[in-house]
Structure formats: C-alpha cells, structure tokens
C-alpha positions, -999 to 999 in steps of 0.1 A, spaced: -101 47 -114 -74 33 -89 -46 54 -76 -14 44 -56 -3 75 -40 30 77 -20 67 66 -22 81 49 -55 120 35 -49 143 10 -54 148 -20 -29 182 -25 -32 191 -62 -19 225 -75 -16 225 -93 -49 201 -71 -70 178 -41 -74 138 -42 -77 115 -16 -81 93 -14 -51 74 13 -24 44 3 -9 19 25 -28 40 17 -62 38 -21 -56 0 -20 -49 -5 3 -80 15 -25 -101 -3 -54 -85 -38 -34 -89 -31 -31 -126 -20 -67 -126 -49 -80 -111 -73 -55 -129 -66 -58 -165 -91 -41 -187 -114 -35 -157 -91 -7 -141 -72 22 -149 -46 27 -124 -21 56 -120 6 63 -95 13 97 -78 48 100 -67 83 117 -74 113 104 -89 148 119 -97 163 132 -129 184 102 -130 192 66 -139 168 51 -110 141 75 -121 142 67 -157 139 29 -148 110 38 -124 91 52 -150 96 24 -174 89 -1 -146 55 17 -141 46 17 -176 58 -18 -183 30 -25 -157 5 -7 -176 4 20 -146 -2 56 -155 27 81 -151 11 115 -161 13 127 -121 50 110 -116 64 140 -109 105 147 -115 121 168 -87 153 180 -78 160 154 -55 171 118 -60 149 86 -66 141 70 -35 161 36 -25 160 13 6 187 -12 17 169 -44 21 184 -73 41 162 -106 46 160 -126 82 161 -162 86 120 -165 75 129 -140 44 112 -109 63 128 -78 54 148 -54 73 148 -18 58 171 14 56 152 40 39 174 68 24 163 102 33 156 133 16 144 115 -17 121 127 -45 90 111 -31 94 133 -2 87 161 -25 57 154 -48 38 189 -54 4 194 -54 -3 205 -89 -33 209 -114 -32 176 -130 -26 160 -97 -59 176 -83 -78 166 -114 -68 131 -109 -82 128 -74 -114 139 -86 -120 112 -109 -106 84 -86 -128 55 -74 -103 41 -48 -69 55 -34 -42 38 -13 -18 58 9 3 52 38 20 70 67 56 67 53 51 89 24 43 118 48 74 117 66 82 152 48 61 184 47 56 189 10 46 152 2 27 151 32 5 179 23 -1 168 -13 -14 132 3 -37 150 26 -48 170 -4 -54 142 -27 -75 121 0 -92 149 10 -104 160 -31 -117 123 -39 -155 119 -45 -174 109 -13 -184 73 -25 -145 67 -28 -125 43 -10 -97 58 8 -73 27 23 -50 37 47 -22 12 47 -4 19 79 29 8 67 49 17 102 87 18 92 112 30 117 121 55 127 90 70 106 62 56 127 50 90 136 18 87 155 1 119 147 6 116 111 -11 81 114 -40 94 134 -47 122 113 -44 98 81 -68 74 100 -94 102 101 -90 108 64 -95 72 55 -126 48 54 -109 18 48 -77 4 71 -53 -22 62 -25 -32 89 -3 -59 99 -6 -81 131 27 -62 143 12 -31 135 -22 -37 153 -8 -34 189 10 0 181 -23 13 164 -44 -1 195 -22 18 220 -24 50 200 -60 47 198 -68 36 232 -83 3 221 -81 -31 237 -92 -67 232 -84 -95 211 -79 -88 174 -116 -91 161 -127 -68 189 -99 -43 184 -107 -43 149 -142 -36 153 -137 -10 176 -114 9 155 -140 7 128 -166 19 147 -148 50 162 -134 60 128 -161 53 108 -144 26 85 -164 7 60 -138 -20 61 -105 -32 76 -79 -58 65 -54 -75 90 -27 -96 76 -8 -121 99 17 -133 75 18 -172 70 -13 -172 94 -33 -156 69 -58 -124 73 -88 -110 91 -114 -89 71 -140 -70 89 -168 -50 64 -195 -39 89 -211 -67 106 -192 -94 83 -159 -111 96 -137 -136 74 -106 -153 88 -86 -171 63 -57 -194 77 -33 -184 46 -16 -206 20 17 -229 26 41 -218 -1 79 -219 0 91 -182 6 118 -165 -12 111 -134 2 78 -117 18 90 -80 1 55 -67 -17 33 -96 -3 10 -71 22 9 -49 -10 -6 -75 -33 -30 -84 -6 -41 -50 -8 -47 -48 -44 -67 -78 -44 -85 -68 -13 -92 -36 -32 -109 -51 -59 -130 -72 -34 -144 -37 -22 -148 -21 -55 -166 -53 -66 -188 -62 -32 -177 -98 -34 -184 -122 -7 -158 -115 18 -143 -150 23 -138 -151 -12 -122 -118 -13 -102 -131 17 -91 -162 -1 -82 -144 -33 -60 -118 -14 -42 -147 5 -34 -163 -27 -22 -135 -43 1 -126 -14 13 -161 -13 20 -164 -49 42 -132 -45 61 -150 -15 75 -175 -39 87 -148 -62 121 -124 -60 108 -88 -56 80 -72 -50 60 -70 -80 60 -104 -100 38 -111 -129 9 -134 -118 2 -170 -135 -26 -167 -163 -39 -199 -147 
C-alpha cells in the first residue's frame, strides 16, 4: 500500500495545463511502475469545480485510488509554470487552495493504518488544517512503514520549522542538490554531500536518503551503502515531475530491498525519460 500525501493541482504552462503536485506526481508514477504489485492511493483536496473533476479523472486514469481525495469549499490548486533556458520550472503557486484544507477523517485514518510507504512534503503543510492531517497520517502509519519526506522547498513556503518537524517524523529523506545546503544549514551539518547526508541520517535516524542532482544523476545512501549514479543523457523537454518519478522508483527499491546501484540506475532512467516528455506524469514505455 503506497500513498501520496499532500498537494494535487494543475501546472499551468503558457500553452497548456498538466495535472501535477509533487505527491500526486509520485502517486501516478508509483501506480505506473507498480502495476499489479501495488495499491496506490492519494490523500489530498480538490474543489467542486472543473479542475477538481479533471483531477479526479486524471488520478483514476492512472489507477490511483481517490477515496481519500476530499472535495472542499476551496478552489482546486493551480500553479503558473514558466521554464528557464534549461527547461527548469519557475513556479507561482495559488494561495488558499483545496489541498490546504484536507480534513483528518475516519477513512483517511484507516488508510494510514494500512500504509506500507507514504511520501509527503513540506509545501502541503503551509496551512494549518492540512499540516495537522499530514502529521496525523504520518504518525499513524505502522512502525515498519517507510515514511519518505520529499523536502520540495518552494519559495515563499520554505518553512524551517515545518521541514525540521517533518524530518523528525520521517525515516527516509529525498532532496535535491539545491536543497541540501539549505537543510544542512538548518541542521548545523557540514561537509561534502556524502558526509553531510550520512550525518543527517545519523542524527535523524533515517534508513535511507536520496539526493538528486539533475543531469548529474543521484546519490543514494542506505545504512553503510552509498550509490553514485551519474545519470543519463537525454533531450530535455521539461524537468517538471522528474524528481517525483525518481522518488517513485526509489520507493519501490526500498520496498523490494534491491541492490542500491540497481535502484539508483533505474530511478535515474525513469527520471530521465520524464524529462523527455511534456508534463509531469507521462506513461512509461513498455520496453
């Protein structure tokens, strides 16, 4: 049982709208990668509007469970996205969206008790109602569950207190090379990336960490194991959702206990493919 917990929204590009939000991207890619091996659910909020109805349809088309997607009295979230010269996104996130108001209800609590892996972030905790639901959900998962914190810092919502409190509830960390210096400063950690990641793992009792580095691949740490994958060369259309696809592949590696280098290579390949496609959640090739 795999759960994406947090924001679901529409990425509004100058020429199109694409379904997105980091936890929703993660859930869609987890369902794509998992096939019949996994049951994937999303916990979020949508509005009683056209975007909300299309969001539910997008999740169901990707075989993501929507029983815990709550319709709130707020509009479905959206983000204006513009791409820089390298295809990297610049975001403007609409305030007071439906995903800011996800209630803690009995069916959400019941799902938490059945969860084997949950992925959550800091952005979904910018408002108090969803912040309390995210915290309650993560704390209610069974002790053996993987609780992945995808830091996902987005200005002006890069709240140090929220991130550190989330880190205390997580047992797996995923972050980017741009986020590592920020988190290291907040935690008082120094050193080269491998040293800093190992120290974060030690201090916060993390079983694994993933550091994504864009076109330079990724570093994975699990216990005393370290894997350094230099990535794959692709023709980039846009990088939206690539990190979330990486996290989904990384999640299956954690659940299966596969060799760390194999997990890293697979995750980099999946992320690289997403960069060659428009939007955050393209279907993966069958071969």
